[in-house]
C-alpha positions as CSV (number, residue, x, y, z in Angstrom):
1,M,-0.1,0.1,-0.2
2,S,1.4,3.4,-1.1
3,H,1.0,6.5,0.4
4,H,1.2,10.2,-1.6
5,H,2.0,13.2,0.6
6,P,-0.2,16.1,-0.1
7,H,2.6,18.6,-0.8
8,T,4.8,16.3,-3.2
9,A,4.5,17.8,-6.7
10,A,3.3,15.4,-9.5
11,A,5.6,14.8,-12.6
12,S,3.3,17.0,-14.6
13,D,3.0,20.0,-12.1
14,P,5.1,23.1,-12.6
15,V,7.7,23.3,-10.0
16,D,7.7,26.4,-7.8
17,T,11.0,27.8,-7.7
18,G,10.1,31.1,-6.0
19,D,10.0,32.9,-9.3
20,P,6.4,33.6,-10.3
21,Q,6.9,33.2,-13.9
22,A,8.9,29.8,-13.4
23,P,5.8,27.4,-13.4
24,F,4.2,29.2,-16.4
25,L,7.6,29.1,-18.2
26,E,7.7,25.2,-17.8
27,L,3.9,25.1,-19.0
28,L,4.8,27.2,-22.1
29,A,7.8,24.8,-22.8
30,R,6.0,21.7,-22.8
31,G,3.1,23.2,-24.6
32,A,0.4,22.7,-21.9
33,S,-3.3,23.4,-22.5
34,A,-4.8,26.8,-21.4
35,D,-6.5,25.2,-18.3
36,A,-3.4,24.2,-17.0
37,Y,-2.3,27.7,-16.3
38,E,-4.8,28.0,-13.4
39,K,-3.2,25.3,-11.3
40,P,-0.1,27.2,-10.1
41,V,-2.7,29.8,-8.7
42,L,-4.9,27.3,-7.3
43,L,-2.0,25.5,-5.6
44,A,-0.9,29.0,-4.2
45,R,-4.3,29.6,-2.9
46,A,-4.6,26.1,-1.2
47,E,-1.4,26.7,0.4
48,G,-2.4,29.9,2.1
49,V,0.0,32.1,0.2
50,P,-0.3,35.9,0.8
51,P,-2.7,37.9,-1.5
52,A,0.2,39.9,-2.9
53,R,2.0,36.9,-4.1
54,I,-1.2,35.6,-5.5
55,A,-1.7,38.8,-7.7
56,V,1.8,38.5,-8.9
57,L,1.1,34.9,-10.0
58,E,-2.2,36.1,-11.7
59,A,-0.3,38.8,-13.4
60,A,2.3,36.1,-14.6
61,K,-0.3,33.9,-15.6
62,L,-2.0,36.4,-17.8
63,L,1.4,37.3,-19.3
64,A,2.0,33.5,-20.1
65,L,-1.4,33.2,-21.6
66,G,-1.0,36.2,-23.9
67,V,2.5,34.5,-25.0
68,R,0.9,31.1,-25.5
69,E,-2.0,32.6,-27.6
70,E,0.9,34.6,-29.8
71,M,2.9,31.2,-29.9
72,E,-0.3,29.6,-31.1
73,G,-1.0,32.3,-33.7
74,R,2.5,32.0,-35.0
75,R,2.2,28.2,-35.4
76,R,-1.3,28.4,-36.9
77,R,0.2,31.1,-39.6
78,E,3.4,28.8,-40.1
79,A,1.0,25.9,-40.8
80,E,-0.9,27.8,-43.3
81,L,2.0,29.0,-45.1
82,S,3.5,25.6,-45.0
83,A,0.4,24.0,-46.5
84,L,0.2,26.9,-49.2
85,F,3.9,26.2,-50.1
86,E,3.4,22.4,-50.2
87,T,0.5,22.8,-52.4
88,A,2.6,25.0,-54.7
89,H,5.1,22.3,-54.7
90,D,2.6,19.8,-55.7
91,L,1.6,22.0,-58.5
92,A,5.1,22.7,-59.7
93,G,5.3,18.9,-59.9
94,L,2.0,18.3,-61.5
95,R,1.4,14.9,-62.7
96,D,-2.1,13.9,-61.4
97,L,-4.8,16.6,-61.4
98,D,-7.1,14.5,-59.1
99,A,-4.5,14.0,-56.5
100,V,-3.4,17.9,-56.5
101,L,-7.2,19.0,-56.0
102,Q,-7.7,16.2,-53.4
103,A,-4.4,17.6,-51.4
104,I,-5.8,21.1,-51.7
105,V,-9.2,20.0,-50.3
106,Q,-7.6,18.0,-47.5
107,R,-5.2,20.7,-46.4
108,A,-8.1,23.5,-46.6
109,R,-10.3,21.2,-44.2
110,S,-7.5,20.7,-41.9
111,L,-6.2,24.2,-41.6
112,L,-9.9,25.6,-41.3
113,G,-10.8,22.7,-39.0
114,T,-14.2,22.1,-40.6
115,D,-16.1,18.7,-40.9
116,V,-16.4,18.7,-44.7
117,A,-14.3,20.5,-47.5
118,Y,-15.2,20.1,-51.2
119,L,-14.6,21.5,-54.8
120,T,-17.0,22.0,-57.8
121,L,-16.3,22.7,-61.3
122,N,-18.4,24.5,-63.9
123,D,-19.7,22.5,-66.8
124,P,-20.0,24.8,-69.7
125,A,-21.8,22.3,-71.8
126,R,-24.7,21.8,-69.5
127,G,-24.6,25.2,-67.9
128,D,-24.3,24.1,-64.3
129,T,-21.7,23.3,-61.7
130,Y,-21.0,19.6,-60.3
131,M,-19.2,18.2,-57.5
132,R,-15.5,17.3,-58.5
133,V,-13.7,16.3,-55.0
134,T,-15.2,15.9,-51.5
135,E,-13.2,15.4,-48.2
136,G,-15.2,14.3,-44.9
137,S,-18.3,13.6,-46.9
138,V,-20.5,10.7,-45.9
139,A,-23.7,11.0,-48.0
140,A,-23.8,9.7,-51.5
141,R,-26.5,12.0,-52.6
142,F,-24.3,14.8,-51.7
143,Q,-21.3,13.7,-53.5
144,Q,-23.3,13.5,-56.7
145,L,-24.9,16.9,-56.5
146,R,-25.2,19.2,-59.4
147,L,-26.2,23.1,-58.8
148,G,-27.8,25.2,-61.4
149,M,-26.2,28.6,-61.9
150,G,-27.5,30.8,-59.3
151,E,-28.9,28.0,-57.1
152,G,-27.7,27.6,-53.8
153,L,-24.9,29.1,-52.0
154,G,-22.4,27.5,-54.6
155,G,-24.5,28.4,-57.6
156,L,-24.3,32.1,-56.6
157,V,-20.8,32.2,-55.8
158,A,-20.2,30.6,-59.4
159,Q,-22.7,33.2,-60.9
160,T,-21.4,36.2,-59.0
161,A,-17.6,35.5,-58.6
162,R,-17.7,36.6,-55.1
163,P,-17.2,34.6,-51.9
164,Y,-20.3,33.9,-49.8
165,V,-20.7,32.6,-46.3
166,T,-23.5,31.4,-44.1
167,D,-23.6,30.4,-40.3
168,N,-27.0,28.4,-41.0
169,Y,-27.7,27.5,-44.5
170,G,-31.1,26.0,-44.0
171,Q,-32.6,29.3,-42.5
172,D,-30.7,31.5,-44.8
173,V,-33.0,33.3,-47.3
174,R,-30.3,35.0,-49.4
175,F,-30.0,31.8,-51.4
176,Q,-32.1,30.1,-54.0
177,H,-33.1,26.8,-52.2
178,T,-34.1,23.8,-54.3
179,R,-35.4,20.4,-53.2
180,T,-32.2,18.7,-54.7
181,I,-29.7,20.8,-53.1
182,D,-31.3,21.0,-49.7
183,A,-32.0,17.4,-49.6
184,G,-28.1,16.7,-50.2
185,V,-27.2,19.2,-47.6
186,H,-29.7,17.7,-45.2
187,D,-28.3,14.3,-45.7
188,E,-24.7,15.4,-45.0
189,G,-25.9,17.2,-42.1
190,L,-24.2,20.6,-43.0
191,V,-25.2,24.0,-41.4
192,A,-22.3,26.6,-41.7
193,I,-20.9,26.9,-45.3
194,L,-18.2,29.1,-46.8
195,G,-17.6,29.1,-50.6
196,V,-15.0,31.1,-52.7
197,P,-14.7,31.1,-56.4
198,L,-11.9,29.5,-58.4
199,M,-11.0,32.3,-61.1
200,L,-8.8,32.1,-64.1
201,G,-8.6,35.7,-65.0
202,P,-12.3,37.0,-64.9
203,Q,-13.9,33.6,-65.5
204,V,-15.2,31.4,-62.7
205,I,-14.4,27.8,-63.3
206,G,-15.7,26.3,-60.0
207,V,-16.0,27.1,-56.2
208,L,-14.1,25.7,-53.2
209,F,-16.0,25.1,-50.1
210,A,-15.4,24.5,-46.3
211,S,-18.4,23.4,-44.3
212,D,-19.4,22.5,-40.7
213,R,-22.1,20.3,-39.2
214,R,-22.9,22.9,-36.7
215,A,-23.3,26.8,-36.5
216,R,-20.3,28.5,-37.0
217,V,-18.9,32.1,-38.0
218,F,-15.8,32.1,-40.4
219,A,-13.4,34.9,-39.7
220,R,-12.1,37.1,-42.3
221,E,-8.7,35.4,-42.1
222,E,-10.3,32.0,-42.8
223,I,-11.9,33.5,-45.6
224,A,-8.8,34.8,-47.2
225,L,-6.8,31.4,-46.4
226,L,-9.7,29.4,-48.5
227,G,-9.3,32.0,-51.3
228,S,-5.5,31.3,-51.4
229,F,-6.1,27.6,-51.7
230,A,-8.9,28.5,-54.4
231,A,-6.1,30.3,-56.5
232,L,-4.0,27.4,-56.3
233,A,-6.6,24.8,-57.3
234,A,-7.4,27.2,-60.2
235,A,-3.8,27.3,-61.0
236,A,-3.6,23.4,-60.9
237,I,-6.4,23.1,-63.4
238,D,-5.1,25.7,-65.6
239,A,-1.7,23.8,-65.4
240,A,-3.4,20.6,-66.3
241,N,-5.1,22.1,-69.2
242,L,-1.9,23.7,-70.4
243,L,-0.3,20.2,-70.2
244,T,-3.3,18.6,-72.2
245,E,-3.0,21.1,-74.8
246,T,0.8,20.6,-75.0
247,R,0.4,17.0,-75.3
248,E,-2.3,17.1,-78.1
249,A,0.0,19.8,-80.0
250,L,3.0,17.3,-79.6
251,A,1.0,14.4,-81.2
252,G,0.8,16.2,-84.4
253,L,4.3,17.4,-84.8
254,E,7.0,15.3,-86.8
255,R,9.9,16.5,-84.5
256,A,8.4,15.1,-81.5
257,N,11.8,14.1,-79.7
258,E,13.3,17.6,-80.1
259,I,10.1,19.3,-78.7
260,I,10.1,16.8,-75.7
261,R,13.7,17.7,-75.2
262,D,12.7,21.3,-75.1
263,R,9.8,20.8,-72.6
264,S,12.2,18.8,-70.6
265,G,14.5,22.0,-70.4
266,V,11.2,24.1,-69.5
267,I,10.4,21.7,-66.7
268,E,14.0,22.1,-65.5
269,R,13.7,25.7,-65.4
270,A,10.4,25.6,-63.7
271,S,11.9,23.3,-61.2
272,D,14.8,25.6,-60.7
273,V,12.4,28.6,-60.1
274,H,10.6,26.3,-57.6
275,D,13.8,25.3,-55.8
276,R,14.9,28.9,-55.7
277,L,11.7,30.4,-54.4
278,A,11.3,27.6,-51.7
279,E,14.8,28.3,-50.5
280,L,14.1,32.1,-50.2
281,V,11.0,31.5,-48.3
282,L,12.6,29.0,-45.9
283,R,15.5,31.5,-45.1
284,G,13.3,34.3,-44.6
285,G,14.2,36.1,-47.9
286,G,12.2,39.4,-49.0
287,V,10.4,40.5,-52.0
288,H,13.6,41.9,-53.8
289,D,15.3,38.6,-53.2
290,V,12.4,36.9,-55.2
291,A,12.8,39.4,-57.9
292,A,16.5,38.9,-58.1
293,A,16.2,35.0,-58.2
294,V,13.5,35.4,-61.0
295,S,15.7,37.8,-63.0
296,Q,18.5,35.0,-63.1
297,V,16.0,32.4,-64.4
298,L,14.3,34.5,-66.9
299,D,17.7,36.0,-68.1
300,G,16.3,39.7,-67.6
301,T,15.7,42.4,-65.1
302,V,12.8,42.0,-62.7
303,E,11.8,44.6,-60.2
304,F,9.3,44.9,-57.5
305,T,7.3,48.1,-57.4
306,D,4.6,49.1,-54.9
307,A,1.2,49.9,-56.1
308,D,1.5,53.5,-56.4
309,T,4.6,53.5,-58.7
310,A,3.5,50.6,-60.8
311,P,1.9,51.4,-64.2
312,A,-1.7,51.7,-63.2
313,E,-3.3,50.5,-66.5
314,A,-1.1,47.4,-66.9
315,L,-1.5,46.6,-63.1
316,E,-5.2,46.7,-63.3
317,A,-5.3,44.7,-66.4
318,S,-3.0,41.9,-64.9
319,R,-5.1,41.7,-61.6
320,A,-8.5,41.5,-63.7
321,E,-7.2,38.8,-66.0
322,G,-5.0,37.0,-63.4
323,H,-2.0,36.8,-65.7
324,A,1.1,38.8,-66.4
325,V,0.4,41.4,-69.1
326,R,2.8,43.1,-71.7
327,R,3.2,46.8,-71.7
328,G,5.6,48.1,-74.2
329,Q,8.9,46.3,-73.8
330,D,7.9,45.0,-70.3
331,W,5.8,42.3,-68.7
332,V,3.7,43.3,-65.4
333,A,2.5,40.8,-63.0
334,A,0.1,42.1,-60.4
335,V,1.0,41.1,-56.7
336,A,-2.4,41.0,-55.1
337,A,-4.1,39.4,-51.8
338,G,-7.8,39.0,-52.0
339,G,-9.2,42.5,-53.6
340,E,-6.1,44.4,-52.4
341,L,-3.2,45.4,-54.8
342,L,0.2,45.2,-53.1
343,G,2.4,46.0,-56.0
344,A,3.7,44.4,-59.3
345,L,6.5,42.4,-60.4
346,V,7.8,44.2,-63.5
347,L,10.2,42.2,-66.2
348,R,12.0,44.9,-67.9
349,G,13.0,45.0,-71.7
350,H,11.9,41.4,-72.5
351,P,9.0,41.8,-74.9
352,G,9.2,38.0,-76.1
353,L,8.1,35.7,-73.5
354,D,6.9,32.2,-73.8
355,P,3.9,30.8,-71.6
356,V,6.1,29.0,-69.3
357,D,8.2,32.0,-68.4
358,Q,4.9,34.0,-68.3
359,R,3.7,31.6,-65.7
360,T,7.1,31.7,-63.8
361,L,6.8,35.4,-63.6
362,E,3.1,35.0,-62.3
363,R,4.0,32.2,-59.7
364,A,6.9,34.6,-58.4
365,A,4.1,37.3,-58.0
366,M,2.1,34.8,-55.9
367,V,5.0,33.9,-53.7
368,T,5.9,37.7,-53.2
369,S,2.2,38.2,-52.2
370,L,2.5,35.5,-49.6
371,L,5.8,37.1,-48.2
372,L,4.2,40.4,-48.0
373,L,1.2,39.1,-46.0
374,A,3.5,37.2,-43.8
375,R,5.5,40.5,-43.0
376,R,2.3,42.5,-42.4
377,S,1.2,39.8,-40.1
378,A,4.3,39.9,-38.1
379,S,4.2,43.8,-37.9
380,E,0.8,43.9,-36.9
381,A,1.5,41.3,-34.1
382,E,4.4,43.6,-32.8
383,Q,2.1,46.7,-33.0
384,R,-0.4,44.9,-31.1
385,V,2.0,44.0,-28.3
386,R,3.5,47.6,-28.3
387,G,-0.1,48.9,-28.0
388,E,-1.0,46.5,-25.0
389,L,2.2,47.5,-23.1
390,L,1.2,51.2,-23.5
391,D,-2.5,50.7,-22.7
392,D,-1.3,49.2,-19.5
393,L,0.9,52.0,-18.8
394,L,-2.0,54.6,-19.4
395,D,-4.5,52.6,-17.4
396,A,-2.2,51.9,-14.4
397,R,-2.4,48.1,-14.9
398,D,0.4,45.6,-14.3
399,R,2.3,47.9,-12.1
400,D,5.1,45.7,-11.3
401,P,8.2,47.7,-12.5
402,R,10.4,44.8,-13.4
403,L,7.5,43.1,-15.4
404,L,7.1,46.6,-17.2
405,R,10.9,46.9,-18.0
406,E,11.0,43.3,-19.4
407,R,8.2,43.6,-21.6
408,A,9.6,47.1,-22.8
409,A,13.0,45.7,-23.2
410,R,11.6,42.8,-25.6
411,L,10.4,45.7,-27.9
412,D,13.8,47.3,-27.7
413,A,12.1,50.4,-25.7
414,D,13.6,51.9,-22.3
415,L,10.9,53.1,-19.8
416,D,13.6,54.3,-17.5
417,A,14.5,57.1,-20.3
418,T,12.9,60.4,-20.5
419,H,9.8,60.3,-22.7
420,V,7.2,62.5,-24.1
421,V,3.5,61.3,-24.5
422,L,1.9,62.5,-27.8
423,A,-1.8,62.5,-28.6
424,A,-2.4,62.7,-32.3
425,R,-5.7,63.0,-34.4
426,L,-6.6,62.8,-37.9
427,E,-8.2,66.0,-39.7
428,T,-9.9,64.1,-42.4
429,D,-12.9,65.3,-44.5
430,A,-14.1,61.8,-45.1
431,T,-17.9,61.6,-44.7
432,D,-18.1,57.8,-45.2
433,A,-17.7,55.7,-42.1
434,E,-15.6,53.1,-43.9
435,E,-13.2,55.8,-45.4
436,E,-12.8,57.4,-42.0
437,A,-12.2,54.0,-40.6
438,A,-9.6,53.3,-43.2
439,A,-8.0,56.6,-42.6
440,R,-7.6,56.0,-38.8
441,R,-6.2,52.4,-39.7
442,R,-3.7,54.3,-41.8
443,L,-2.8,56.7,-38.9
444,G,-2.2,53.6,-36.6
445,A,0.0,51.8,-38.9
446,A,2.2,55.1,-39.4
447,A,2.2,55.7,-35.7
448,G,3.0,52.1,-35.1
449,H,6.0,52.2,-37.5
450,L,7.1,55.5,-36.3
451,A,7.2,54.2,-32.7
452,A,9.1,51.0,-33.6
453,T,11.8,53.0,-35.4
454,R,12.2,55.4,-32.6
455,H,12.2,52.8,-29.7
456,G,8.9,54.0,-28.4
457,L,5.2,52.5,-28.1
458,A,1.9,53.5,-30.0
459,A,-1.5,52.6,-29.3
460,A,-5.2,53.6,-30.7
461,R,-7.1,55.7,-28.0
462,D,-10.0,58.0,-27.8
463,G,-10.6,58.1,-31.6
464,G,-7.1,58.9,-32.3
465,T,-3.7,57.5,-31.5
466,V,-1.2,58.1,-28.4
467,L,2.5,57.8,-28.8
468,L,5.2,57.3,-26.1
469,L,8.7,58.3,-27.7
470,P,12.0,59.0,-25.9
471,L,13.2,62.5,-25.8
472,G,16.6,63.2,-27.0
473,A,19.1,65.5,-25.0
474,E,18.9,68.2,-27.6
475,D,15.2,67.9,-28.2
476,T,12.2,69.7,-26.6
477,A,8.8,68.3,-26.5
478,S,7.2,70.8,-28.9
479,A,9.9,69.9,-31.5
480,L,9.2,66.4,-31.2
481,A,5.5,67.1,-31.6
482,G,6.1,69.0,-34.7
483,L,8.3,66.3,-36.3
484,V,5.6,63.6,-35.5
485,A,2.8,65.7,-36.8
486,K,4.8,66.1,-40.0
487,R,5.8,62.5,-40.4
488,L,2.2,61.1,-39.7
489,S,0.6,63.6,-42.1
490,A,3.0,62.6,-44.9
491,A,2.6,58.9,-44.2
492,T,-1.4,59.0,-44.2
493,H,-1.8,61.8,-46.8
494,E,-4.0,63.6,-44.5
495,S,-3.5,66.4,-41.9
496,V,-2.6,65.2,-38.5
497,T,-2.6,67.3,-35.3
498,V,-0.3,66.4,-32.5
499,G,-0.4,67.4,-28.8
500,A,2.6,66.7,-26.3
501,S,3.2,66.4,-22.8
502,A,6.0,67.9,-20.8
503,P,8.9,65.4,-20.6
504,V,8.5,62.5,-17.9
505,A,10.9,60.4,-16.3
506,S,9.3,58.2,-14.0
507,L,6.8,55.9,-15.9
508,V,7.3,52.7,-14.1
509,T,7.5,54.0,-10.4
510,R,4.4,56.2,-10.3
511,A,1.2,54.7,-11.7
512,E,-0.4,58.0,-12.3
513,T,2.5,59.5,-14.5
514,A,1.7,58.2,-17.9
515,A,-2.1,58.8,-17.5
516,A,-1.4,62.6,-16.4
517,A,0.9,63.1,-19.2
518,Y,-1.6,61.8,-21.6
519,A,-4.1,64.2,-20.4
520,E,-1.8,67.0,-20.8
521,A,-1.1,66.0,-24.3
522,R,-5.0,65.7,-25.1
523,R,-5.4,69.5,-23.7
524,C,-2.6,70.7,-25.9
525,L,-4.3,68.7,-28.7
526,D,-7.5,70.6,-28.1
527,A,-6.0,73.8,-27.8
528,L,-4.3,73.4,-31.1
529,R,-7.6,72.4,-32.9
530,A,-9.3,75.4,-30.9
531,L,-6.9,77.7,-32.2
532,G,-7.1,76.6,-35.9
533,R,-3.7,75.1,-35.8
534,T,-4.7,71.9,-37.2
535,G,-1.9,69.8,-38.8
536,E,0.6,71.1,-36.2
537,G,2.4,69.8,-33.3
538,A,3.0,71.5,-29.9
539,A,3.4,71.2,-26.2
540,A,2.4,73.3,-23.4
541,E,5.8,75.2,-23.4
542,A,4.9,76.8,-27.0
543,F,1.5,78.3,-25.7
544,G,3.3,80.9,-23.6
545,F,1.2,81.8,-20.5
546,L,-1.7,79.7,-21.9
547,G,0.6,76.7,-21.2
548,L,0.2,77.4,-17.6
549,L,-3.5,76.3,-18.1
550,L,-2.6,73.3,-20.3
551,A,0.3,72.0,-18.5
552,D,-0.5,69.2,-15.9
553,S,2.5,70.4,-13.7
554,R,1.8,74.2,-13.6
555,D,5.5,75.1,-13.9
556,I,5.2,78.7,-12.9
557,T,9.0,78.8,-12.1
558,G,9.6,77.8,-15.7
559,F,7.3,80.2,-17.2
560,V,8.7,83.0,-15.1
561,A,12.3,82.1,-16.2
562,R,11.5,81.8,-19.8
563,T,9.8,85.1,-19.8
564,I,11.7,87.4,-17.5
565,G,14.6,85.2,-16.4
566,E,17.2,87.5,-18.1
567,V,16.1,90.4,-16.3
568,V,15.9,88.6,-12.8
569,T,19.6,87.2,-13.2
570,Y,20.8,90.6,-14.3
571,D,19.4,92.2,-11.3
572,E,20.8,89.4,-8.9
573,R,24.3,89.8,-10.5
574,R,24.7,93.5,-10.8
575,G,22.3,94.7,-8.1
576,T,20.3,96.7,-10.3
577,D,16.6,97.5,-10.1
578,L,15.4,96.3,-13.7
579,V,12.6,94.2,-12.4
580,Q,11.2,96.9,-10.2
581,T,11.4,99.3,-13.2
582,L,9.5,96.9,-15.2
583,G,6.7,96.6,-12.9
584,A,6.6,100.4,-12.5
585,Y,6.6,101.0,-16.3
586,F,3.8,98.8,-16.7
587,A,1.9,100.2,-13.7
588,S,2.2,103.6,-15.3
589,G,0.7,102.8,-18.6
590,M,4.1,102.3,-20.2
591,S,5.1,106.0,-19.8
592,P,8.3,106.8,-18.8
593,A,7.5,110.2,-17.4
594,R,5.1,108.8,-15.1
595,T,7.4,106.0,-14.4
596,K,10.1,108.3,-13.1
597,D,7.7,110.0,-10.7
598,T,6.9,106.3,-9.1
599,L,10.5,105.7,-9.0
600,H,11.8,109.0,-8.1
601,V,14.5,109.1,-10.5
602,H,15.4,110.9,-13.4
603,V,13.7,110.3,-16.7
604,N,17.1,109.7,-18.5
605,T,17.7,106.9,-15.7
606,V,14.4,105.3,-16.6
607,A,15.5,105.6,-20.6
608,Q,18.7,103.9,-20.0
609,R,17.0,101.1,-17.7
610,L,14.4,100.5,-20.5
611,E,17.1,100.2,-23.2
612,R,19.0,97.6,-21.0
613,I,15.9,95.8,-20.5
614,G,15.3,95.8,-24.3
615,S,18.7,94.2,-24.8
616,L,17.9,91.6,-22.6
617,L,14.3,90.7,-23.5
618,G,14.5,91.5,-27.4
619,P,13.5,94.2,-29.5
620,D,9.7,93.1,-29.4
621,W,9.4,93.1,-25.6
622,Q,6.8,95.9,-25.7
623,S,4.4,94.2,-28.3
624,P,1.0,93.7,-27.0
625,E,1.5,89.8,-26.8
626,R,4.9,89.9,-25.2
627,A,3.8,92.8,-23.0
628,L,0.7,90.8,-21.6
629,E,3.0,87.5,-20.9
630,I,5.7,89.9,-19.3
631,Q,3.2,91.5,-16.9
632,L,1.8,88.1,-15.9
633,A,5.4,86.7,-15.2
634,L,6.1,89.8,-13.2
635,R,3.0,89.4,-11.0
636,L,3.8,85.7,-10.5
637,H,7.5,86.5,-9.8
638,R,6.2,89.1,-7.0
639,L,3.8,86.6,-5.4
640,A,6.7,84.1,-5.3
641,S,9.1,86.6,-3.8
642,P,7.1,88.8,-1.3
643,D,10.2,90.8,-0.4
644,I,10.3,92.3,-3.7
645,R,8.3,95.4,-4.1
């Protein structure tokens, strides 16, 4: 008979080493399920650990769960890219169209986690669409379905060339239900259905589906992923058709052996392209590396250009046709993802291009779009992590200074440096809600990029964007605000107004510091907009005496020093009475004659003192705006120094 001591850790339990993060790191290392992360906290409660320690464990648990979620997201994206590249590999070595289509459907079902996936092809002769490949299906009637154009969800996708999705097909009135289709769907027990078109240029040749036997909402990323598989399926069918046409042409030619050798050379070149692109992807190459590799294979100059600089007419034609198009002496292949144009691959000075080389350029454009999407996904993930850290600072969450410093260090940010908090708002004329949302997304992306390059943080907040940027030794808060306004306006092609806080140096030690600085930045932003200075950037220091109302610190000493500090210092060093003379001069309505009576000195003495004051404060010191600030500074100086009369 064996006995188990209640305090002996099981082999699967995380070991408590005293470090609150240690048990969760162990759970991360072995890939434990999400519910396992509750165990260290529950064990600590059972053992009567103090509440402060429990709170630290809870914070470490949430951080670990966030890391786990990010890791799961990265694994999922890696799996998606891996499946797409495996499918592209199958396509490059196409031998059996059925096998390639079956692999596409299998991988789509696996990655989307659906019960069933299937693919239908259009039948031009009969004017309908029929089931070609199924995976996970158990009903014979469903596997033999034919849909008229416009009938059911699949018929509507085939007719309109647009994706459609329903979370409950039987109750969805958007589709033309028929007894035959509904019976097949009922036999299979399908509820949620997603369908995306298979396109060859502008022509729909079929539909790829993913379906569940329970209600389910398909995410935008899942729709885009299925669309990528659909593009590969269409390419496989197109490649198979091309091979069929080639074989039929070869049968009628007398020099069959020579043509076969030529085709072998083409296949070797295609294989070379595939190997080079696969190697680039595996070692983390970029779009310009793809262009360089294709340049060598096609014996020409291939360049990647973004959507703004690519030839617009050729770019639109390439996207519409789904193929590379000729433009003068060049060939242009659109780089697109879904409906978004990302740029183009341009083959320069190469007017003669055989179909296989054209297809090589098109496949390179497809790989380029995948690389750009992967880079965008990684950038968005980093921006999200930066935003979450800044949100925690502003909302005074997770106030453990060590954890905050560690999180910032992973983002190449130093929270112990002097920073400025900046509030930015887009001044857009957009009247459409969708256009305004797109403009805000551009602002968020531009702010995130600026924060990352300057070792800072950025997050969307209160209808605008907030940034936390380190302040250089030679910079001022107003200068930094002006620079940020200029950069964000240029990046978004819109006017962006930026208000800044005074420099702050204790972000991690005082919970309220960041929030107070953000409030001050918002006040400066509102002041700029109220004064009609939209599109500019400034901090409280740039508003003169108005800055005393905007600044959270109410820096009276700093305002007095900036306004009349030169005069005060001159009196202290020389034993003169310039401050007193200034006060008397303004009290006498800026009249030298009345001033000399108040001070009981000769009028020439007053004139000499005023000349000295002008040399210290500048020639415009008597202008209305400067005079108002100087009088306010004199009053504040007198209140702070009651011995001065």
